[in-house]
N, C-alpha and C positions, 0 to 999 in steps of 0.2 A: 504492499499500498504506498509507503515512504517513497517508493522510488517512482512509482507510477505519479505520486503526486507532486514530487520536486521536477518529473520531467513535462508535467503538465503546468507548471508552475514557470520553468523556463521557456516552454513555448509559449506563454501567453502574451499576446499583440493586442488584444483590443484593450483592455484596462491601463498598459502602459500610452496606449496612444490616446485615451481620455486623459488621463492627469500629467502628463510630462510635457508642458508645453515649448520647452526648448530642444534644438535636437542635440545639445552636447549633453542632454542626462539619458539621452535614448537607449535602451535596451537591445542586445543583440537582434533578436528577431525583429523589430522596427529598421532598425539598419539594414538587414537584409532585405527586406521591403520595401526600400528606400531605394536601393542598385537597382530591382524589376522597373520600375518606373522610367527609368531613365532612357533617354532618349539610342545612345551609346552604351552599352553597359561595359563599366570598367572588369573585365574576367580575373585581373591578376587581384585586386582589392576585392572582388567577390569571393573569389576561393578561399582567401585568407581569413575573413567574415567568418566562413564554411566551416573552415578548420576550428576557429576559438567559439564556435556555437556548437561543435560538437564533443567539445573535450569534456564540459561538465557533468552531463549525462554520460558519458561513456565511464570516466573515473568514479562516479557513483555506482554505476550498474559493475565495473570489475571489484570494489571494494564490497560491496552487496550481494555478488552474485552467488553466493552459497547457498544465501538466505531465499533468495528470488527460486532458483532450484528447488529449494527443500521444500516451497511453498507450490510450486508447480508439481511434486511428484506428490505431495500429501493427497492433491485436490485430486490429481489421477489414481492415488490409491483408494480413495473414498467413492469414488465413481466406479468403479468396479468391483464394488463389493454389493 
């Protein structure tokens, strides 16, 4: 539950868009969306931001992978009974 909550919070787009008025305080999800609306996409900046965007959920997943797999295997064993 914590991994999913963290991922959803990191990927949140609408709340930061409503509450943050200046682009210097934008989150990574807003910054990624700003690249998509440009007439010409700066692919080097887009890919660098994409790597930064992927790192926090990956780090959390690798540290909590054991618990995530245990939760899925518990669901699998209870469904087979």
